[in-house]
DOBA-204277 format. One record per residue (C-alpha): residue in one letter; x, y, z. Coordinates in steps of 0.2 Angstrom, whole numbers, always signed. Example, Ala and Ser with C-alpha at 12.3 -4.5 7.8 and 13.67 -1.06 7.14 Angstrom:
% residues 2
{resn = A X = +62 Y = -22 Z = +39} $
{resn = S X = +68 Y = -5 Z = +36} $
END
This chain:
% residues 377
{resn = M X = -1 Y = +0 Z = +0} $
{resn = A X = +6 Y = +16 Z = -3} $
{resn = K X = +14 Y = +28 Z = +9} $
{resn = L X = +23 Y = +46 Z = +11} $
{resn = A X = +39 Y = +47 Z = +18} $
{resn = S X = +32 Y = +54 Z = +33} $
{resn = A X = +16 Y = +41 Z = +34} $
{resn = T X = +11 Y = +31 Z = +46} $
{resn = I X = +8 Y = +11 Z = +45} $
{resn = V X = -12 Y = +10 Z = +43} $
{resn = A X = -12 Y = -8 Z = +38} $
{resn = L X = +2 Y = -19 Z = +34} $
{resn = L X = -9 Y = -36 Z = +26} $
{resn = G X = -17 Y = -25 Z = +12} $
{resn = F X = -5 Y = -31 Z = -2} $
{resn = A X = -13 Y = -47 Z = -12} $
{resn = L X = -1 Y = -60 Z = -19} $
{resn = L X = -8 Y = -65 Z = -37} $
{resn = A X = -17 Y = -83 Z = -33} $
{resn = A X = -17 Y = -87 Z = -52} $
{resn = V X = -12 Y = -84 Z = -70} $
{resn = L X = -20 Y = -85 Z = -87} $
{resn = V X = -12 Y = -87 Z = -102} $
{resn = A X = -4 Y = -71 Z = -111} $
{resn = D X = -5 Y = -66 Z = -128} $
{resn = D X = +10 Y = -68 Z = -139} $
{resn = D X = +12 Y = -50 Z = -142} $
{resn = M X = +16 Y = -51 Z = -123} $
{resn = S X = +33 Y = -59 Z = -124} $
{resn = G X = +44 Y = -43 Z = -128} $
{resn = Q X = +56 Y = -34 Z = -117} $
{resn = A X = +53 Y = -15 Z = -117} $
{resn = A X = +64 Y = -2 Z = -105} $
{resn = G X = +72 Y = -16 Z = -95} $
{resn = L X = +57 Y = -22 Z = -93} $
{resn = N X = +51 Y = -43 Z = -97} $
{resn = V X = +33 Y = -39 Z = -104} $
{resn = G X = +33 Y = -58 Z = -107} $
{resn = A X = +35 Y = -64 Z = -89} $
{resn = L X = +20 Y = -51 Z = -80} $
{resn = P X = +3 Y = -59 Z = -77} $
{resn = A X = -9 Y = -59 Z = -91} $
{resn = A X = -18 Y = -46 Z = -81} $
{resn = A X = -6 Y = -34 Z = -88} $
{resn = D X = -10 Y = -35 Z = -103} $
{resn = G X = -17 Y = -18 Z = -107} $
{resn = I X = -10 Y = -8 Z = -94} $
{resn = V X = +9 Y = -11 Z = -96} $
{resn = D X = +11 Y = +1 Z = -110} $
{resn = T X = +2 Y = +14 Z = -99} $
{resn = L X = +15 Y = +9 Z = -86} $
{resn = L X = +30 Y = +10 Z = -98} $
{resn = D X = +24 Y = +28 Z = -102} $
{resn = A X = +24 Y = +33 Z = -85} $
{resn = A X = +39 Y = +25 Z = -82} $
{resn = E X = +47 Y = +36 Z = -96} $
{resn = A X = +41 Y = +52 Z = -89} $
{resn = G X = +49 Y = +48 Z = -72} $
{resn = C X = +66 Y = +51 Z = -62} $
{resn = G X = +71 Y = +33 Z = -66} $
{resn = E X = +77 Y = +31 Z = -50} $
{resn = V X = +64 Y = +15 Z = -47} $
{resn = P X = +66 Y = +3 Z = -63} $
{resn = V X = +50 Y = +0 Z = -71} $
{resn = A X = +52 Y = -20 Z = -68} $
{resn = R X = +53 Y = -14 Z = -49} $
{resn = I X = +37 Y = -3 Z = -51} $
{resn = A X = +30 Y = -19 Z = -59} $
{resn = A X = +34 Y = -30 Z = -45} $
{resn = H X = +25 Y = -19 Z = -34} $
{resn = I X = +9 Y = -18 Z = -44} $
{resn = T X = +8 Y = -39 Z = -45} $
{resn = V X = +10 Y = -41 Z = -26} $
{resn = E X = -1 Y = -25 Z = -21} $
{resn = S X = -17 Y = -27 Z = -33} $
{resn = G X = -12 Y = -40 Z = -45} $
{resn = W X = -13 Y = -28 Z = -58} $
{resn = D X = -32 Y = -26 Z = -55} $
{resn = P X = -35 Y = -7 Z = -56} $
{resn = R X = -51 Y = -6 Z = -45} $
{resn = A X = -43 Y = -18 Z = -32} $
{resn = V X = -48 Y = -10 Z = -15} $
{resn = N X = -42 Y = -16 Z = +4} $
{resn = A X = -58 Y = -17 Z = +14} $
{resn = T X = -48 Y = -14 Z = +28} $
{resn = S X = -39 Y = +3 Z = +26} $
{resn = G X = -46 Y = +9 Z = +10} $
{resn = A X = -28 Y = +8 Z = +1} $
{resn = S X = -34 Y = +8 Z = -20} $
{resn = G X = -30 Y = +5 Z = -37} $
{resn = L X = -15 Y = -4 Z = -43} $
{resn = V X = -2 Y = +1 Z = -31} $
{resn = Q X = -16 Y = +4 Z = -16} $
{resn = F X = -13 Y = +20 Z = -14} $
{resn = M X = -20 Y = +27 Z = +4} $
{resn = P X = -33 Y = +41 Z = +4} $
{resn = A X = -20 Y = +55 Z = +12} $
{resn = T X = -5 Y = +49 Z = +0} $
{resn = W X = -16 Y = +49 Z = -16} $
{resn = V X = -18 Y = +68 Z = -12} $
{resn = A X = -3 Y = +73 Z = -7} $
{resn = V X = +5 Y = +67 Z = -23} $
{resn = G X = -8 Y = +77 Z = -32} $
{resn = G X = -20 Y = +62 Z = -35} $
{resn = A X = -36 Y = +72 Z = -43} $
{resn = G X = -53 Y = +69 Z = -36} $
{resn = G X = -48 Y = +72 Z = -19} $
{resn = T X = -49 Y = +60 Z = -2} $
{resn = W X = -60 Y = +45 Z = +4} $
{resn = P X = -64 Y = +41 Z = +20} $
{resn = T X = -50 Y = +27 Z = +28} $
{resn = G X = -57 Y = +9 Z = +26} $
{resn = S X = -70 Y = +15 Z = +13} $
{resn = R X = -70 Y = +11 Z = -5} $
{resn = P X = -67 Y = +27 Z = -16} $
{resn = P X = -81 Y = +32 Z = -28} $
{resn = V X = -84 Y = +22 Z = -43} $
{resn = A X = -77 Y = +37 Z = -55} $
{resn = H X = -63 Y = +41 Z = -43} $
{resn = P X = -49 Y = +46 Z = -54} $
{resn = V X = -37 Y = +34 Z = -44} $
{resn = F X = -44 Y = +19 Z = -53} $
{resn = D X = -40 Y = +26 Z = -70} $
{resn = P X = -24 Y = +17 Z = -76} $
{resn = T X = -16 Y = +32 Z = -84} $
{resn = T X = -19 Y = +44 Z = -69} $
{resn = H X = -15 Y = +31 Z = -56} $
{resn = L X = +1 Y = +25 Z = -62} $
{resn = A X = +7 Y = +43 Z = -66} $
{resn = R X = +5 Y = +49 Z = -48} $
{resn = A X = +14 Y = +31 Z = -42} $
{resn = V X = +30 Y = +34 Z = -53} $
{resn = Q X = +30 Y = +50 Z = -45} $
{resn = L X = +27 Y = +43 Z = -26} $
{resn = F X = +41 Y = +30 Z = -29} $
{resn = C X = +52 Y = +45 Z = -35} $
{resn = D X = +47 Y = +56 Z = -21} $
{resn = N X = +51 Y = +40 Z = -8} $
{resn = A X = +68 Y = +36 Z = -18} $
{resn = A X = +74 Y = +53 Z = -15} $
{resn = A X = +69 Y = +55 Z = +2} $
{resn = M X = +79 Y = +38 Z = +7} $
{resn = R X = +94 Y = +42 Z = -4} $
{resn = A X = +95 Y = +59 Z = +7} $
{resn = H X = +93 Y = +47 Z = +24} $
{resn = L X = +106 Y = +35 Z = +18} $
{resn = A X = +118 Y = +47 Z = +14} $
{resn = T X = +117 Y = +52 Z = +33} $
{resn = A X = +117 Y = +33 Z = +38} $
{resn = P X = +131 Y = +25 Z = +27} $
{resn = D X = +132 Y = +10 Z = +40} $
{resn = K X = +113 Y = +7 Z = +38} $
{resn = P X = +114 Y = -12 Z = +28} $
{resn = V X = +100 Y = -7 Z = +17} $
{resn = S X = +98 Y = -4 Z = -2} $
{resn = L X = +90 Y = +11 Z = -8} $
{resn = L X = +77 Y = +1 Z = -18} $
{resn = D X = +72 Y = -10 Z = -2} $
{resn = A X = +70 Y = +6 Z = +6} $
{resn = V X = +59 Y = +12 Z = -4} $
{resn = A X = +49 Y = -4 Z = -3} $
{resn = V X = +48 Y = -4 Z = +15} $
{resn = C X = +41 Y = +15 Z = +12} $
{resn = H X = +28 Y = +10 Z = +2} $
{resn = V X = +21 Y = -5 Z = +12} $
{resn = A X = +24 Y = +2 Z = +30} $
{resn = G X = +30 Y = +21 Z = +29} $
{resn = C X = +47 Y = +29 Z = +28} $
{resn = S X = +51 Y = +30 Z = +46} $
{resn = R X = +50 Y = +12 Z = +47} $
{resn = V X = +67 Y = +15 Z = +37} $
{resn = T X = +72 Y = +31 Z = +46} $
{resn = N X = +69 Y = +23 Z = +65} $
{resn = S X = +76 Y = +6 Z = +60} $
{resn = T X = +94 Y = +0 Z = +64} $
{resn = T X = +94 Y = -9 Z = +49} $
{resn = G X = +83 Y = +0 Z = +37} $
{resn = I X = +71 Y = -15 Z = +37} $
{resn = P X = +62 Y = -17 Z = +54} $
{resn = T X = +66 Y = -32 Z = +65} $
{resn = A X = +61 Y = -36 Z = +83} $
{resn = G X = +74 Y = -29 Z = +89} $
{resn = D X = +68 Y = -10 Z = +84} $
{resn = V X = +50 Y = -12 Z = +90} $
{resn = V X = +51 Y = +3 Z = +101} $
{resn = A X = +59 Y = +13 Z = +87} $
{resn = T X = +50 Y = +9 Z = +74} $
{resn = G X = +31 Y = +3 Z = +82} $
{resn = C X = +33 Y = -11 Z = +70} $
{resn = Q X = +26 Y = -27 Z = +80} $
{resn = A X = +30 Y = -43 Z = +76} $
{resn = V X = +16 Y = -47 Z = +63} $
{resn = C X = +23 Y = -31 Z = +56} $
{resn = V X = +40 Y = -35 Z = +56} $
{resn = R X = +36 Y = -52 Z = +47} $
{resn = T X = +24 Y = -44 Z = +33} $
{resn = V X = +36 Y = -29 Z = +30} $
{resn = A X = +52 Y = -44 Z = +27} $
{resn = A X = +40 Y = -56 Z = +16} $
{resn = Y X = +34 Y = -39 Z = +7} $
{resn = V X = +51 Y = -34 Z = +1} $
{resn = E X = +57 Y = -51 Z = -1} $
{resn = R X = +43 Y = -55 Z = -14} $
{resn = V X = +46 Y = -39 Z = -22} $
{resn = N X = +64 Y = -42 Z = -25} $
{resn = D X = +60 Y = -60 Z = -31} $
{resn = L X = +48 Y = -51 Z = -44} $
{resn = T X = +59 Y = -40 Z = -48} $
{resn = V X = +73 Y = -52 Z = -56} $
{resn = R X = +60 Y = -61 Z = -64} $
{resn = Y X = +54 Y = -46 Z = -73} $
{resn = T X = +69 Y = -38 Z = -76} $
{resn = A X = +74 Y = -40 Z = -96} $
{resn = V X = +91 Y = -52 Z = -97} $
{resn = G X = +93 Y = -47 Z = -115} $
{resn = G X = +85 Y = -57 Z = -128} $
{resn = A X = +82 Y = -78 Z = -126} $
{resn = A X = +99 Y = -83 Z = -119} $
{resn = P X = +100 Y = -89 Z = -100} $
{resn = P X = +100 Y = -75 Z = -88} $
{resn = V X = +116 Y = -81 Z = -81} $
{resn = V X = +133 Y = -83 Z = -88} $
{resn = V X = +135 Y = -103 Z = -91} $
{resn = D X = +154 Y = -108 Z = -92} $
{resn = G X = +155 Y = -125 Z = -97} $
{resn = L X = +143 Y = -141 Z = -97} $
{resn = P X = +145 Y = -158 Z = -90} $
{resn = A X = +150 Y = -171 Z = -102} $
{resn = P X = +141 Y = -177 Z = -117} $
{resn = P X = +127 Y = -188 Z = -114} $
{resn = V X = +124 Y = -207 Z = -122} $
{resn = P X = +107 Y = -210 Z = -132} $
{resn = Y X = +95 Y = -223 Z = -129} $
{resn = T X = +95 Y = -237 Z = -141} $
{resn = G X = +83 Y = -249 Z = -134} $
{resn = M X = +65 Y = -251 Z = -142} $
{resn = S X = +52 Y = -241 Z = -139} $
{resn = S X = +44 Y = -249 Z = -122} $
{resn = G X = +29 Y = -237 Z = -119} $
{resn = C X = +26 Y = -235 Z = -101} $
{resn = G X = +34 Y = -252 Z = -97} $
{resn = L X = +50 Y = -250 Z = -85} $
{resn = V X = +47 Y = -247 Z = -66} $
{resn = D X = +53 Y = -228 Z = -63} $
{resn = P X = +70 Y = -230 Z = -55} $
{resn = T X = +66 Y = -213 Z = -44} $
{resn = G X = +56 Y = -224 Z = -32} $
{resn = T X = +39 Y = -216 Z = -36} $
{resn = G X = +31 Y = -235 Z = -38} $
{resn = G X = +27 Y = -229 Z = -57} $
{resn = C X = +34 Y = -231 Z = -74} $
{resn = V X = +45 Y = -223 Z = -86} $
{resn = T X = +47 Y = -226 Z = -104} $
{resn = G X = +65 Y = -232 Z = -110} $
{resn = V X = +69 Y = -214 Z = -114} $
{resn = A X = +65 Y = -207 Z = -99} $
{resn = D X = +76 Y = -219 Z = -89} $
{resn = N X = +89 Y = -215 Z = -100} $
{resn = L X = +88 Y = -197 Z = -97} $
{resn = Y X = +88 Y = -202 Z = -79} $
{resn = R X = +103 Y = -212 Z = -78} $
{resn = Q X = +113 Y = -201 Z = -92} $
{resn = T X = +110 Y = -185 Z = -80} $
{resn = L X = +117 Y = -196 Z = -65} $
{resn = A X = +130 Y = -201 Z = -74} $
{resn = A X = +136 Y = -182 Z = -81} $
{resn = A X = +133 Y = -175 Z = -63} $
{resn = G X = +146 Y = -190 Z = -55} $
{resn = G X = +135 Y = -202 Z = -51} $
{resn = S X = +123 Y = -194 Z = -41} $
{resn = W X = +109 Y = -177 Z = -41} $
{resn = P X = +111 Y = -166 Z = -26} $
{resn = A X = +93 Y = -166 Z = -22} $
{resn = G X = +79 Y = -177 Z = -26} $
{resn = I X = +72 Y = -182 Z = -43} $
{resn = G X = +57 Y = -188 Z = -47} $
{resn = C X = +50 Y = -194 Z = -64} $
{resn = W X = +31 Y = -203 Z = -65} $
{resn = G X = +16 Y = -196 Z = -54} $
{resn = Q X = -1 Y = -189 Z = -56} $
{resn = R X = -4 Y = -171 Z = -62} $
{resn = P X = -24 Y = -169 Z = -60} $
{resn = T X = -21 Y = -150 Z = -62} $
{resn = N X = -11 Y = -153 Z = -78} $
{resn = P X = -21 Y = -164 Z = -91} $
{resn = T X = -8 Y = -161 Z = -103} $
{resn = S X = +7 Y = -168 Z = -92} $
{resn = D X = +20 Y = -180 Z = -98} $
{resn = H X = +23 Y = -186 Z = -80} $
{resn = P X = +7 Y = -198 Z = -80} $
{resn = S X = +15 Y = -207 Z = -95} $
{resn = G X = +32 Y = -210 Z = -89} $
{resn = R X = +40 Y = -195 Z = -101} $
{resn = A X = +47 Y = -184 Z = -89} $
{resn = C X = +58 Y = -180 Z = -75} $
{resn = D X = +59 Y = -167 Z = -62} $
{resn = F X = +76 Y = -164 Z = -54} $
{resn = T X = +77 Y = -153 Z = -41} $
{resn = V X = +86 Y = -138 Z = -38} $
{resn = G X = +90 Y = -132 Z = -19} $
{resn = T X = +75 Y = -135 Z = -8} $
{resn = I X = +57 Y = -138 Z = -15} $
{resn = G X = +47 Y = -123 Z = -11} $
{resn = A X = +61 Y = -109 Z = -11} $
{resn = F X = +68 Y = -99 Z = -22} $
{resn = P X = +85 Y = -103 Z = -27} $
{resn = T X = +101 Y = -95 Z = -21} $
{resn = E X = +112 Y = -86 Z = -33} $
{resn = A X = +123 Y = -103 Z = -34} $
{resn = E X = +109 Y = -114 Z = -35} $
{resn = R X = +101 Y = -103 Z = -49} $
{resn = A X = +120 Y = -105 Z = -59} $
{resn = A X = +120 Y = -123 Z = -57} $
{resn = G X = +102 Y = -125 Z = -64} $
{resn = W X = +107 Y = -114 Z = -79} $
{resn = M X = +122 Y = -127 Z = -81} $
{resn = W X = +110 Y = -142 Z = -81} $
{resn = A X = +94 Y = -132 Z = -91} $
{resn = E X = +109 Y = -129 Z = -105} $
{resn = W X = +114 Y = -146 Z = -105} $
{resn = F X = +99 Y = -153 Z = -108} $
{resn = R X = +95 Y = -141 Z = -123} $
{resn = T X = +111 Y = -143 Z = -129} $
{resn = Y X = +111 Y = -162 Z = -129} $
{resn = H X = +91 Y = -162 Z = -134} $
{resn = A X = +92 Y = -172 Z = -149} $
{resn = V X = +103 Y = -187 Z = -140} $
{resn = L X = +92 Y = -186 Z = -126} $
{resn = E X = +76 Y = -184 Z = -136} $
{resn = V X = +72 Y = -169 Z = -125} $
{resn = T X = +56 Y = -162 Z = -133} $
{resn = Y X = +56 Y = -145 Z = -119} $
{resn = V X = +65 Y = -140 Z = -103} $
{resn = V X = +57 Y = -127 Z = -89} $
{resn = W X = +67 Y = -119 Z = -77} $
{resn = D X = +67 Y = -103 Z = -67} $
{resn = G X = +52 Y = -96 Z = -75} $
{resn = R X = +57 Y = -99 Z = -93} $
{resn = I X = +54 Y = -113 Z = -105} $
{resn = W X = +63 Y = -120 Z = -121} $
{resn = N X = +55 Y = -130 Z = -133} $
{resn = A X = +63 Y = -142 Z = -145} $
{resn = N X = +51 Y = -136 Z = -160} $
{resn = R X = +55 Y = -118 Z = -156} $
{resn = D X = +73 Y = -119 Z = -153} $
{resn = D X = +77 Y = -103 Z = -163} $
{resn = Q X = +66 Y = -94 Z = -150} $
{resn = G X = +79 Y = -99 Z = -136} $
{resn = W X = +71 Y = -97 Z = -118} $
{resn = R X = +54 Y = -90 Z = -117} $
{resn = P X = +43 Y = -84 Z = -102} $
{resn = Y X = +35 Y = -99 Z = -93} $
{resn = R X = +16 Y = -97 Z = -97} $
{resn = P X = +7 Y = -113 Z = -88} $
{resn = G X = -11 Y = -104 Z = -89} $
{resn = A X = -24 Y = -112 Z = -73} $
{resn = A X = -12 Y = -127 Z = -71} $
{resn = Y X = +0 Y = -120 Z = -58} $
{resn = D X = +3 Y = -104 Z = -48} $
{resn = E X = +18 Y = -98 Z = -58} $
{resn = S X = +24 Y = -84 Z = -46} $
{resn = T X = +28 Y = -100 Z = -34} $
{resn = P X = +44 Y = -107 Z = -32} $
{resn = T X = +38 Y = -124 Z = -37} $
{resn = G X = +22 Y = -119 Z = -49} $
{resn = G X = +36 Y = -106 Z = -58} $
{resn = H X = +47 Y = -121 Z = -60} $
{resn = Y X = +62 Y = -111 Z = -49} $
{resn = D X = +67 Y = -124 Z = -36} $
{resn = H X = +66 Y = -138 Z = -50} $
{resn = L X = +70 Y = -142 Z = -67} $
{resn = H X = +56 Y = -151 Z = -78} $
{resn = V X = +62 Y = -161 Z = -93} $
{resn = S X = +50 Y = -169 Z = -104} $
{resn = V X = +55 Y = -182 Z = -118} $
{resn = A X = +47 Y = -187 Z = -134} $
{resn = R X = +44 Y = -205 Z = -131} $
END
């Protein structure tokens, strides 16, 4: 929810995480002004151009990908979203007083109430122009503060995120810049407040990485060297007739079994985390797992976004599967919010848009905690 530099917190639980993502049109797969448009939720279609225009007219201190991340967390790109408790409204959840303070038209509205239907806070063009100004104002205030507190271990953008959700006094009065349990007296941020602010900043950071353009269809990290080449499967087509070697109790095809064994061999005989091939996928009727033609290779910890080292390792293996896809009969690979298809190899790694089958904003739904690899037979 939007806060001024001098504002105090009204309600900390007014931001909404996007619960489901629909498939976007192909024209959402490009990149503009540092923003990976194709990674945005489908709800951003029709609004993102307005955001780009507003950001271009702004100060440039808060990257457009960062603003897009705030919008996803705050409203899920619903221009008419209203927090029933605080009255925070619109794409970035402006509080009534903050809206007026940054020059928003239409006046204020009672705290905890919905603005009138025709209020300008619901108009994306008007709203985003004021939102960019708010982010710029808070960035300027936090830059000035951090210049007087050079030992405070918080980045400018994280400080701005705290400003937005909890008020800039939670930055200036905190010893670290992000409220902790030890700052309760100074910041007035109790346990729920501390947890909420930390979760908000982490979520905005995760989405900012995802929404930042990475320069075309290449991997977003440098892959320096690959494991040894694999050996192709030379047996007969088996259907799902072999016991799944990962211990699921299900079956795999000969090609999938070879994928598993060749990957282990290239990894030195063992995989550092779990592997699972066969499995039921009731929410995804097109999955290759029930037919034994896919394996998931865990990277890091299931349910958690990867560390930088884990992410780099995941990309090494993703590129290994892509490079040797013909040998392993790989049809597609999903990793780190991106997908590569053998029949669209010229397009490289594209944004992963699973539709209603999975929540792509989560570590597992977006395939940030595991590589998915499907084979042809």
